N, C-alpha and C positions, 0 to 999 in steps of 0.2 A: 461218317463224320470224321473230320480231320482233327487231330489233337496236337497241341504245341506246348512246349515247356513255358511256364510262367517265369520269365526273368532268370535270375541265377539261382534256380531251385530245381528240384527233381519233380515238381508237381506238373502233371500233364492236364491241360484244360482244353475243352472243346473250342474250336474257333468261333462258334456262336454260343453265347450264354443267354439266359433268360432273365430279364429285369422285371421286378415286381412293383414298380412305382404305381402301376395301375390297380394294385390290390387294395381293397379296403375302402377307399373314397372317404376318408375320415375328416377331411376339412375342405374348405372351398378351393384351395389351390390344387390339391390332388384329385378332387372330384372332376376337374377339367381333364385330368389324365385318364381317369377311369375309376370304376367302383366295383371291380371284380370281387365276388364273394366266394365262399369256400367251394361250392359245388362246381362252378365254372373254373375256378383255379385248379381243381383236381383234374379236370379235362385237359387243361393247358399243360399241366405238369406231366400227365401221361403222354401227350403228344410229343413233348420235349424228350422225354426219356426213350420213347420209341425211335426217335431220330438221333439219339446219341448225345443230346444236349443234357448234360448232368450237372451243370453249374448254374446255380440260381442266386441272383444278386438282389439284395434288399438293403434297408437302412433303418435305423431306429426312428428317424423323423418322418419316414414315409407314412402319411396318414396317422401321425402321432402314435406309431407302434402297431397300428392295425394291419399294415402290410406284412409285418413279421408274423403276427398272429395267424393271418389267413394262410401264409406260406407254410407255417408250422403244421397247421391242420391239413393242408393239401398234400404234404409229403409224409404224413403220419403212417400211412400204410406201406411205405417203401423202406427198403433196407438203408439205414443211415450211411453205411460205408460205401454205398453205390452212388451217393450224392456228394456234391460239393456245394457248400453254402458260404456265401460272402455277405457280410453286413458291415455297417459303418457307424461311427460315432464321431462327435465333435460339436455339431450344431446344437442349438438350444432345444432342450427336451424338458418340459416342466417349468416350474417357477423357481426363482431364487438365483442369486449371483453365482452359485457354484454348479448350476445345472446347464452349463455350456462349456465348450473348450475341450482341450486334450490334457487336462490336469489328471493327476493320479486319482483324486477324489471323483471326478466325473467319469473317467473311464472304468474304474472299478464298479461304480454304480451301474453304468450303462451295459457293461458286458453281462452282468447278472440279469438285467431286464431283458436283453436280447435272447439270452439262453432260455429263459423262462417262456418268452413269447414264441420262440421257434420250437420249443419242445425238444431241445437237444442238449448234450453235455459239452459240446465243443463247436467252435466256429472254424471253418477251414481257412478262410482269408478274412482278416479283420482290417478294415480300412480306416484311416483317419480321413474323415470326409472333407476336411479342409485344413489349412495350416493355422495353428493357434499362435499368434504372435505375442500373447500375454504369458504363456506358460513356457518355462525353460525347456528347450528341446530335449535335454538329457532326462528331465523328469518324465516326459512322454515316452521316450524310448526305453527307459528303465522299466516303466510300468508295463509296456508292451512285452518286453523281454520276460518279465515275471509272469505275464499271462501265458506266454509260450511254454515257459518252464513248468507252469502248473497244469498244462494240458488243456486249458480252456480255449486256446487259440493255436492253430497249426502254423500259419504263416501271417505276416503282417504286410500291409501295403498302404500307399498314400493315395490321395485323390485331390485334384485341383491345386497342386503345389506349384509354385514358381520354381525355376531352375535352382536358385540358391537355397530355397527351402529344402529341396530334395537332396542337394549335394551336401549341405551342412548336416542333415540327418544321417546320410550314409557315412560321412566322415566320423561322426561321433560314435556310431554303431561299430565301425571298424576299430576306433581307438579303444573302446572298452570291451570289445568282444561280444557285443549284443547282437541279437537278430537284426538283420537288415530288411528294409523294404524291398520286396522282390517284384512288386507290381506298382503301377501308377494308373489310376482310373482317371481318364482325361476326355475332354470333348475334342472330337476330331471328325471332320466331314469334308466332302468336296467343297462345301460353301465356306468353311473356315479352316484354313490349313496352318494356323499359327503354331500348332503343336510341332511342326517340322523345324521351326526356327531354332529352338534351343532344347526343348524337352526331348525330342526324338534323338538328336545327337548325344544328349546326356544318357538317355536310355541305352543307346548302343554302347557307350563307353562304360557305363556302370552295370550293364546287364539287368536293366529294369524293364519288365514286360509291360506293354501298353494294353490296358483294358479300356475299350472305347465306349463312351456313353453318348447318346443322341447321335448315332451315325448318320441319320437321315435329316440332320439339322433341325430337330424339333418338328419333324413332319413335312418340311418344305421339299424334301426329295422323295416324297411318297407317291408322286404322280398327280397330285391335285393342283400343283402350282406350275405354270408355264406361261410362255409369252402369248399363247393363244387362248388362255383361260382367264376368266375373271378372278381376281383375288378373292378367295373365300371370305365371307363375312360371318360364318358360323364355324364351329369346331374348336379344337384345342388351341390352335395358333391364334385365331381371331379372338378367342375368349381369354387370352392372356395366360393360358396354361402351358405354353411352351417353355422349356428350360433355356432355350436359346433366344435372347432378346432380338426383336425385330430391328432395333436401332442399329445393330451392328451388321446388317445385311442390306446391301443396295440391290434394288430389284433388277437392274440391268446385269449386275454380276450374277445373280441367281438365274436369270433367264439365259445367259450365255451357257451356264452349266446345264440347265434343263434342255436347251436346244441340243447340246451334244449327247445328253443322256437319251433323248428321244430317238436320235439317229442310231445310236449304238444298241438301244433296246430293240429296234427294228432289225438290225443286223444279226443279233444273237437270238431273237425270239424270247427274250427275257423281259421282265417288267423293269420300269425305271428304278424302282427301289432295289431290286435284285442287282442291277448293274452298279448302283451307287455303293452297295454293301460289298460287292465283289472287288471293286476298286480298292477299298480299304484293306481287304485281305491280302493285297499284293504289296503293302507298304512295310518297310522295316519296323521292327520292334513290336508290331501288332500281334498280340497273343490271342486275344479274344474280343469279339464285338458283342456288346449287350443289345439284344433285340427285345423290344417290348410289343405287347399285343393285348388288345382288349377283347379279342374273340379268336375263335379257331381259324377263321379265314385269314385274318391278319398274320397269325403265327405261321400258318403253312406258306403264305406268300413270302415271308422273310426267310423261312427255311430253304426256299428255292435259290438262295444266293450262293450256295455251295455245291460242289460236285462238278464244277466247270470253272474255266478261267478266261478272263478277257485276254485278247491278243495284245502284244506289245504296242502295236499301232493304236489300238483302241485306248489303252492306258495313256499313251502319249497325248492323244486328242483330248482326253479328260483332264490331264495335267495342264495342258495349254488353256483350256476353257476356264479352269478354276484358278489359274495363277494370278497372284496379286503382288505388288511391290512390297517387300518387307520393310519394316521399320529399322532404324539404326539400333544396334551396330550390324544387323544381319545383312543389309545391302552392301555395307563396306566389306564384310567378310566374303561375300560372293565375288567381289572384285579381286580377292587375294586367295584364290583356291589352292595355290601351292603351299601357303602357310596354314590354311584352314580347310583341309580335305573333308568333303562331305559326300554323302551318297550320290551316285550319278543322277538319280531322279531329281535331286534338289538343285542341280546346276541350271 
């Protein structure tokens, strides 16, 4: 297993981490993802640890807390200091006007609930699951800094922020000497590369490590979708359980990518999903990719994405197949590279 630093910190994380959104199956939305219970979860955790995957990602809202409970029971027999646990808060959990957001009230309540469900005294990486535009940013950051000082949280991170959300947060943390976000959990895949337009350059400048969710575009790069296959009418994507909306993906764009993936999979002897994951591992700022699995077969398939690298030519072909015209002001900035230098792959 390869390990990388998470942003501007000393924390080493595996390049593949395990996501537990498939654990619990506690409501209709997450049942589409999976309903893994404790015994199966233990098997998956053991396979991960045998492979060097020691970072487990969850969230308070996954199956209304059941995912955290199942994960907590699945790791109970392992040494806590050999594991890294990431969880999140911000979205609605329970009833009432104060049971959502990143207010001090909500975060202090949610951290206690997560610690109890996970059966641990501390969280290694605590993410704000989204930006809360109703709560003052300094209230959120001061609360998170207090949680770090108390020992209940080791590091803080953001998720699904816009560029200005993240930059404002970093500026306030620097101003007051509070802990900064070291990571940003983001959606990024061959199908949707908008992360590269602003959030990746920001991550490079501010040393914020990327933690990638849904790297296979909500299952669309898992090998079931291609130009020569009928569009599936069953499964997670067809059932509306994909976190990536179909409305943002044109079939011809997807098929250009799967065409290139099929060719390169044949050249490398790897699966389509392994090629798609390996491409992500070559991108700047990417610290770790969250892989999910409902069973052992899917997990071992995803673990095969490491230990080898695509060639520069293969990466270039995938870049070209997945390229789209950026929106303003990014297309304008591309025309003025002497004023706005960006990584070579982005030209």
